[in-house]
C-alpha positions as a Python dict, from the first residue, in 0.01 Angstrom:
ca = {
    (1, 'X'): (0, 0, 0),
    (2, 'X'): (-278, -215, 137),
    (3, 'X'): (-204, -491, 315),
    (4, 'X'): (-238, -852, 264),
    (5, 'X'): (-477, -1084, 469),
    (6, 'X'): (-195, -1276, 634),
    (7, 'X'): (-75, -968, 761),
    (8, 'X'): (-463, -844, 931),
    (9, 'X'): (-463, -1132, 1068),
    (10, 'X'): (-220, -1161, 1281),
    (11, 'X'): (-265, -785, 1345),
    (12, 'X'): (-611, -930, 1474),
    (13, 'X'): (-397, -1164, 1751),
    (14, 'X'): (-437, -1458, 1545),
    (15, 'X'): (-584, -1835, 1541),
    (16, 'X'): (-920, -1822, 1738),
    (17, 'X'): (-930, -2022, 2065),
    (18, 'X'): (-1227, -2188, 2290),
    (19, 'X'): (-1161, -2169, 2677),
    (20, 'X'): (-1483, -2274, 2854),
    (21, 'X'): (-1515, -2121, 3206),
    (22, 'X'): (-1801, -2120, 3494),
    (23, 'X'): (-2037, -1760, 3524),
    (24, 'X'): (-1869, -1701, 3801),
    (25, 'X'): (-1461, -1685, 3701),
    (26, 'X'): (-1540, -1501, 3416),
    (27, 'X'): (-1682, -1212, 3602),
    (28, 'X'): (-1418, -1275, 3909),
    (29, 'X'): (-1127, -1197, 3625),
    (30, 'X'): (-1316, -964, 3433),
    (31, 'X'): (-1333, -749, 3838),
    (32, 'X'): (-962, -846, 3797),
    (33, 'X'): (-844, -640, 3529),
    (34, 'X'): (-1049, -363, 3624),
    (35, 'X'): (-873, -289, 3872),
    (36, 'X'): (-495, -345, 3776),
    (37, 'X'): (-353, 16, 3794),
    (38, 'X'): (-138, 128, 3519),
    (39, 'X'): (197, 91, 3686),
    (40, 'X'): (64, -323, 3684),
    (41, 'X'): (-41, -313, 3350),
    (42, 'X'): (314, -146, 3266),
    (43, 'X'): (486, -447, 3437),
    (44, 'X'): (280, -703, 3229),
    (45, 'X'): (370, -511, 2879),
    (46, 'X'): (34, -403, 2822),
    (47, 'X'): (-171, -137, 2676),
    (48, 'X'): (-529, 15, 2827),
    (49, 'X'): (-610, -123, 2438),
    (50, 'X'): (-527, -471, 2502),
    (51, 'X'): (-702, -420, 2855),
    (52, 'X'): (-968, -319, 2668),
    (53, 'X'): (-980, -569, 2402),
    (54, 'X'): (-997, -870, 2632),
    (55, 'X'): (-1257, -736, 2869),
    (56, 'X'): (-1458, -725, 2558),
    (57, 'X'): (-1430, -1079, 2507),
    (58, 'X'): (-1554, -1089, 2863),
    (59, 'X'): (-1833, -889, 2828),
    (60, 'X'): (-1969, -1126, 2511),
    (61, 'X'): (-1926, -1385, 2750),
    (62, 'X'): (-2156, -1163, 2991),
    (63, 'X'): (-2376, -1133, 2709),
    (64, 'X'): (-2479, -1543, 2691),
    (65, 'X'): (-2543, -1537, 3042),
    (66, 'X'): (-2857, -1327, 2989),
    (67, 'X'): (-2998, -1663, 2824),
    (68, 'X'): (-2971, -1801, 3127),
    (69, 'X'): (-3156, -1789, 3392),
    (70, 'X'): (-3047, -1661, 3721),
    (71, 'X'): (-3099, -1956, 3933),
    (72, 'X'): (-2863, -2216, 3728),
    (73, 'X'): (-2571, -1890, 3682),
    (74, 'X'): (-2379, -2071, 3921),
    (75, 'X'): (-2421, -2425, 3725),
    (76, 'X'): (-2314, -2245, 3352),
    (77, 'X'): (-2023, -2278, 3199),
    (78, 'X'): (-1952, -1980, 2930),
    (79, 'X'): (-1709, -1996, 2642),
    (80, 'X'): (-1491, -1736, 2596),
    (81, 'X'): (-1344, -1669, 2245),
    (82, 'X'): (-1057, -1544, 2260),
    (83, 'X'): (-698, -1446, 1984),
    (84, 'X'): (-424, -1710, 2103),
    (85, 'X'): (-209, -1390, 2148),
    (86, 'X'): (-531, -1229, 2418),
    (87, 'X'): (-472, -1635, 2572),
    (88, 'X'): (-63, -1552, 2675),
    (89, 'X'): (-175, -1215, 2771),
    (90, 'X'): (-406, -1360, 3029),
    (91, 'X'): (-188, -1693, 3140),
    (92, 'X'): (88, -1410, 3238),
    (93, 'X'): (-212, -1183, 3397),
    (94, 'X'): (-282, -1564, 3609),
    (95, 'X'): (14, -1683, 3726),
    (96, 'X'): (230, -1273, 3794),
    (97, 'X'): (-55, -1025, 3917),
    (98, 'X'): (-411, -1279, 3983),
    (99, 'X'): (-248, -1402, 4273),
    (100, 'X'): (-232, -1108, 4467),
    (101, 'X'): (-606, -976, 4389),
    (102, 'X'): (-851, -1290, 4342),
    (103, 'X'): (-975, -1415, 4672),
    (104, 'X'): (-1015, -1799, 4615),
    (105, 'X'): (-730, -1962, 4477),
    (106, 'X'): (-991, -2221, 4300),
    (107, 'X'): (-1034, -1937, 4052),
    (108, 'X'): (-680, -1919, 3926),
    (109, 'X'): (-616, -2281, 3925),
    (110, 'X'): (-930, -2350, 3734),
    (111, 'X'): (-816, -2027, 3525),
    (112, 'X'): (-563, -2189, 3428),
    (113, 'X'): (-606, -2530, 3384),
    (114, 'X'): (-901, -2412, 3140),
    (115, 'X'): (-617, -2134, 2897),
    (116, 'X'): (-357, -2446, 2951),
    (117, 'X'): (-609, -2648, 2834),
    (118, 'X'): (-729, -2405, 2482),
    (119, 'X'): (-348, -2372, 2420),
    (120, 'X'): (-299, -2758, 2407),
    (121, 'X'): (-578, -2771, 2147),
    (122, 'X'): (-443, -2559, 1929),
    (123, 'X'): (-136, -2690, 1865),
}
């Protein structure tokens, strides 16, 4: 039995959302995601595969930064292209786990605002 296009689309996470963040914030959040312990993943309702998929999106944004001069990276805004399902997971992570891991509240505020704006554009 073949799966229909709508079912495949839902399995991939649905609509793609663009999230704009500074390079430094993207790397900080990626490191926080990497440092999640198995019990923290379970609290979020994530699997290792879900975290790996989310980190792959961050890696793509990091590869975009390769074309930018190192002196300009601190001022560069990069685009994360995430499935809406992963944006919602990242919002939950931002509210529950990131405050315990991030050393700067400004990173949390910028990430939360960017995710809310990206989801708001989709409505």
